[in-house]
mmCIF file of the C-alpha atoms, coordinates in Angstrom:
data_MODEL
# 
_entry.id   MODEL 
# 
loop_
_atom_site.group_PDB 
_atom_site.id 
_atom_site.type_symbol 
_atom_site.label_atom_id 
_atom_site.label_alt_id 
_atom_site.label_comp_id 
_atom_site.label_asym_id 
_atom_site.label_entity_id 
_atom_site.label_seq_id 
_atom_site.pdbx_PDB_ins_code 
_atom_site.Cartn_x 
_atom_site.Cartn_y 
_atom_site.Cartn_z 
_atom_site.occupancy 
_atom_site.B_iso_or_equiv 
_atom_site.pdbx_formal_charge 
_atom_site.auth_seq_id 
_atom_site.auth_comp_id 
_atom_site.auth_asym_id 
_atom_site.auth_atom_id 
_atom_site.pdbx_PDB_model_num 
ATOM 1  C CA . MET A 1 1  ? 13.719  -53.831 42.401 1.00 0.00 ? 1  MET A CA 1 
ATOM 2  C CA . GLU A 1 2  ? 13.992  -50.194 41.395 1.00 0.00 ? 2  GLU A CA 1 
ATOM 3  C CA . LEU A 1 3  ? 11.560  -48.728 38.887 1.00 0.00 ? 3  LEU A CA 1 
ATOM 4  C CA . GLU A 1 4  ? 14.040  -48.029 36.084 1.00 0.00 ? 4  GLU A CA 1 
ATOM 5  C CA . ARG A 1 5  ? 15.476  -51.554 36.236 1.00 0.00 ? 5  ARG A CA 1 
ATOM 6  C CA . ALA A 1 6  ? 12.004  -53.130 36.335 1.00 0.00 ? 6  ALA A CA 1 
ATOM 7  C CA . PHE A 1 7  ? 10.892  -51.060 33.349 1.00 0.00 ? 7  PHE A CA 1 
ATOM 8  C CA . GLY A 1 8  ? 14.012  -52.018 31.419 1.00 0.00 ? 8  GLY A CA 1 
ATOM 9  C CA . LEU A 1 9  ? 13.473  -55.718 32.036 1.00 0.00 ? 9  LEU A CA 1 
ATOM 10 C CA . ALA A 1 10 ? 9.796   -55.453 31.107 1.00 0.00 ? 10 ALA A CA 1 
ATOM 11 C CA . LEU A 1 11 ? 10.676  -53.600 27.903 1.00 0.00 ? 11 LEU A CA 1 
ATOM 12 C CA . LYS A 1 12 ? 13.292  -56.163 26.950 1.00 0.00 ? 12 LYS A CA 1 
ATOM 13 C CA . THR A 1 13 ? 10.899  -59.035 27.637 1.00 0.00 ? 13 THR A CA 1 
ATOM 14 C CA . HIS A 1 14 ? 8.195   -57.481 25.432 1.00 0.00 ? 14 HIS A CA 1 
ATOM 15 C CA . ARG A 1 15 ? 10.707  -56.644 22.693 1.00 0.00 ? 15 ARG A CA 1 
ATOM 16 C CA . VAL A 1 16 ? 12.200  -60.145 22.622 1.00 0.00 ? 16 VAL A CA 1 
ATOM 17 C CA . SER A 1 17 ? 8.733   -61.729 22.785 1.00 0.00 ? 17 SER A CA 1 
ATOM 18 C CA . ALA A 1 18 ? 7.772   -59.719 19.700 1.00 0.00 ? 18 ALA A CA 1 
ATOM 19 C CA . GLY A 1 19 ? 10.902  -60.971 17.939 1.00 0.00 ? 19 GLY A CA 1 
ATOM 20 C CA . LEU A 1 20 ? 12.385  -57.494 17.580 1.00 0.00 ? 20 LEU A CA 1 
ATOM 21 C CA . SER A 1 21 ? 15.964  -56.299 17.820 1.00 0.00 ? 21 SER A CA 1 
ATOM 22 C CA . GLN A 1 22 ? 16.933  -53.011 19.434 1.00 0.00 ? 22 GLN A CA 1 
ATOM 23 C CA . GLU A 1 23 ? 17.560  -51.714 15.929 1.00 0.00 ? 23 GLU A CA 1 
ATOM 24 C CA . SER A 1 24 ? 13.861  -52.238 15.147 1.00 0.00 ? 24 SER A CA 1 
ATOM 25 C CA . PHE A 1 25 ? 13.124  -49.067 17.112 1.00 0.00 ? 25 PHE A CA 1 
ATOM 26 C CA . SER A 1 26 ? 15.154  -46.780 14.836 1.00 0.00 ? 26 SER A CA 1 
ATOM 27 C CA . VAL A 1 27 ? 11.926  -45.080 13.720 1.00 0.00 ? 27 VAL A CA 1 
ATOM 28 C CA . VAL A 1 28 ? 11.302  -43.820 17.278 1.00 0.00 ? 28 VAL A CA 1 
ATOM 29 C CA . SER A 1 29 ? 14.692  -44.099 19.053 1.00 0.00 ? 29 SER A CA 1 
ATOM 30 C CA . SER A 1 30 ? 18.285  -45.014 18.628 1.00 0.00 ? 30 SER A CA 1 
ATOM 31 C CA . ARG A 1 31 ? 19.518  -48.500 19.482 1.00 0.00 ? 31 ARG A CA 1 
ATOM 32 C CA . THR A 1 32 ? 21.708  -46.889 22.135 1.00 0.00 ? 32 THR A CA 1 
ATOM 33 C CA . TYR A 1 33 ? 18.681  -45.272 23.807 1.00 0.00 ? 33 TYR A CA 1 
ATOM 34 C CA . VAL A 1 34 ? 16.721  -48.541 23.840 1.00 0.00 ? 34 VAL A CA 1 
ATOM 35 C CA . SER A 1 35 ? 19.766  -50.300 25.302 1.00 0.00 ? 35 SER A CA 1 
ATOM 36 C CA . THR A 1 36 ? 20.036  -47.605 27.972 1.00 0.00 ? 36 THR A CA 1 
ATOM 37 C CA . LEU A 1 37 ? 16.367  -48.078 28.869 1.00 0.00 ? 37 LEU A CA 1 
ATOM 38 C CA . GLU A 1 38 ? 16.689  -51.865 28.995 1.00 0.00 ? 38 GLU A CA 1 
ATOM 39 C CA . ARG A 1 39 ? 19.645  -51.589 31.363 1.00 0.00 ? 39 ARG A CA 1 
ATOM 40 C CA . GLY A 1 40 ? 17.647  -49.325 33.674 1.00 0.00 ? 40 GLY A CA 1 
ATOM 41 C CA . LEU A 1 41 ? 19.926  -46.330 33.206 1.00 0.00 ? 41 LEU A CA 1 
ATOM 42 C CA . LYS A 1 42 ? 17.236  -43.922 32.012 1.00 0.00 ? 42 LYS A CA 1 
ATOM 43 C CA . SER A 1 43 ? 13.509  -43.377 32.423 1.00 0.00 ? 43 SER A CA 1 
ATOM 44 C CA . PRO A 1 44 ? 11.419  -42.782 29.303 1.00 0.00 ? 44 PRO A CA 1 
ATOM 45 C CA . THR A 1 45 ? 8.763   -40.128 28.883 1.00 0.00 ? 45 THR A CA 1 
ATOM 46 C CA . LEU A 1 46 ? 5.147   -41.131 28.376 1.00 0.00 ? 46 LEU A CA 1 
ATOM 47 C CA . ASP A 1 47 ? 5.447   -40.160 24.722 1.00 0.00 ? 47 ASP A CA 1 
ATOM 48 C CA . LYS A 1 48 ? 8.467   -42.433 24.337 1.00 0.00 ? 48 LYS A CA 1 
ATOM 49 C CA . ILE A 1 49 ? 6.716   -45.353 26.070 1.00 0.00 ? 49 ILE A CA 1 
ATOM 50 C CA . ASP A 1 50 ? 3.803   -44.884 23.686 1.00 0.00 ? 50 ASP A CA 1 
ATOM 51 C CA . ALA A 1 51 ? 6.093   -44.798 20.632 1.00 0.00 ? 51 ALA A CA 1 
ATOM 52 C CA . ILE A 1 52 ? 8.075   -47.847 21.756 1.00 0.00 ? 52 ILE A CA 1 
ATOM 53 C CA . ALA A 1 53 ? 4.900   -49.800 22.500 1.00 0.00 ? 53 ALA A CA 1 
ATOM 54 C CA . SER A 1 54 ? 3.573   -49.007 19.034 1.00 0.00 ? 54 SER A CA 1 
ATOM 55 C CA . VAL A 1 55 ? 6.695   -50.539 17.463 1.00 0.00 ? 55 VAL A CA 1 
ATOM 56 C CA . ILE A 1 56 ? 6.237   -53.647 19.617 1.00 0.00 ? 56 ILE A CA 1 
ATOM 57 C CA . GLY A 1 57 ? 2.541   -53.755 18.728 1.00 0.00 ? 57 GLY A CA 1 
ATOM 58 C CA . SER A 1 58 ? 1.475   -53.612 22.372 1.00 0.00 ? 58 SER A CA 1 
ATOM 59 C CA . HIS A 1 59 ? -0.555  -51.221 24.462 1.00 0.00 ? 59 HIS A CA 1 
ATOM 60 C CA . PRO A 1 60 ? 1.773   -49.029 26.569 1.00 0.00 ? 60 PRO A CA 1 
ATOM 61 C CA . LEU A 1 61 ? 0.029   -50.248 29.712 1.00 0.00 ? 61 LEU A CA 1 
ATOM 62 C CA . SER A 1 62 ? 1.117   -53.812 28.940 1.00 0.00 ? 62 SER A CA 1 
ATOM 63 C CA . ILE A 1 63 ? 4.743   -52.805 29.379 1.00 0.00 ? 63 ILE A CA 1 
ATOM 64 C CA . LEU A 1 64 ? 3.954   -50.783 32.500 1.00 0.00 ? 64 LEU A CA 1 
ATOM 65 C CA . VAL A 1 65 ? 1.943   -53.622 34.042 1.00 0.00 ? 65 VAL A CA 1 
ATOM 66 C CA . SER A 1 66 ? 4.836   -55.989 33.417 1.00 0.00 ? 66 SER A CA 1 
ATOM 67 C CA . CYS A 1 67 ? 7.132   -53.449 35.028 1.00 0.00 ? 67 CYS A CA 1 
ATOM 68 C CA . TYR A 1 68 ? 5.072   -53.129 38.210 1.00 0.00 ? 68 TYR A CA 1 
ATOM 69 C CA . LEU A 1 69 ? 4.612   -56.889 38.481 1.00 0.00 ? 69 LEU A CA 1 
ATOM 70 C CA . ARG A 1 70 ? 8.416   -57.205 38.402 1.00 0.00 ? 70 ARG A CA 1 
ATOM 71 C CA . MET A 1 71 ? 8.732   -54.635 41.169 1.00 0.00 ? 71 MET A CA 1 
ATOM 72 C CA . ASP A 1 72 ? 6.445   -56.626 43.462 1.00 0.00 ? 72 ASP A CA 1 
ATOM 73 C CA . GLU A 1 73 ? 6.712   -60.311 42.676 1.00 0.00 ? 73 GLU A CA 1 
ATOM 74 C CA . THR A 1 74 ? 4.130   -61.144 45.369 1.00 0.00 ? 74 THR A CA 1 
ATOM 75 C CA . LEU A 1 75 ? 1.480   -59.216 43.418 1.00 0.00 ? 75 LEU A CA 1 
ATOM 76 C CA . THR A 1 76 ? -0.593  -61.104 40.856 1.00 0.00 ? 76 THR A CA 1 
ATOM 77 C CA . ILE A 1 77 ? -1.864  -59.560 37.665 1.00 0.00 ? 77 ILE A CA 1 
ATOM 78 C CA . GLU A 1 78 ? -5.431  -60.080 38.922 1.00 0.00 ? 78 GLU A CA 1 
ATOM 79 C CA . GLU A 1 79 ? -4.687  -58.166 42.138 1.00 0.00 ? 79 GLU A CA 1 
ATOM 80 C CA . LEU A 1 80 ? -3.031  -55.353 40.210 1.00 0.00 ? 80 LEU A CA 1 
ATOM 81 C CA . PHE A 1 81 ? -5.949  -55.025 37.779 1.00 0.00 ? 81 PHE A CA 1 
ATOM 82 C CA . LEU A 1 82 ? -8.460  -55.122 40.633 1.00 0.00 ? 82 LEU A CA 1 
ATOM 83 C CA . ARG A 1 83 ? -6.608  -52.260 42.335 1.00 0.00 ? 83 ARG A CA 1 
ATOM 84 C CA . ILE A 1 84 ? -6.365  -50.281 39.093 1.00 0.00 ? 84 ILE A CA 1 
ATOM 85 C CA . ARG A 1 85 ? -10.041 -50.861 38.285 1.00 0.00 ? 85 ARG A CA 1 
ATOM 86 C CA . HIS A 1 86 ? -11.034 -49.687 41.772 1.00 0.00 ? 86 HIS A CA 1 
ATOM 87 C CA . GLU A 1 87 ? -8.835  -46.564 41.645 1.00 0.00 ? 87 GLU A CA 1 
ATOM 88 C CA . VAL A 1 88 ? -9.939  -45.545 38.144 1.00 0.00 ? 88 VAL A CA 1 
ATOM 89 C CA . GLN A 1 89 ? -13.601 -46.111 39.004 1.00 0.00 ? 89 GLN A CA 1 
ATOM 90 C CA . ASN A 1 90 ? -13.246 -43.939 42.123 1.00 0.00 ? 90 ASN A CA 1 
ATOM 91 C CA . VAL A 1 91 ? -11.725 -41.132 40.071 1.00 0.00 ? 91 VAL A CA 1 
ATOM 92 C CA . LYS A 1 92 ? -14.412 -41.489 37.406 1.00 0.00 ? 92 LYS A CA 1 
ATOM 93 C CA . ASP A 1 93 ? -17.214 -41.494 39.990 1.00 0.00 ? 93 ASP A CA 1 
ATOM 94 C CA . GLY A 1 94 ? -15.752 -38.443 41.704 1.00 0.00 ? 94 GLY A CA 1 
ATOM 95 C CA . SER A 1 95 ? -15.741 -36.318 38.553 1.00 0.00 ? 95 SER A CA 1 
# 
């Protein structure tokens, strides 16, 4: 699955799980923009992901993790977090 489509599905899943409509994001985006993201037609900026996540009440990484798990359905959340933990620790130790 391509990145934009996976992100859109992850965003929609988080939005619906939070009981929010696309109109709920009017403070940070238009309904049309959210719809475009959910259909995988556009890629958001980091600032936009952060703003959208704040409306949902989630950490931005939660949406991104869901996205990457959709892209590789053989990957478990535990495997993904182990990889992330290892990579971040290596960067931290190298600085």
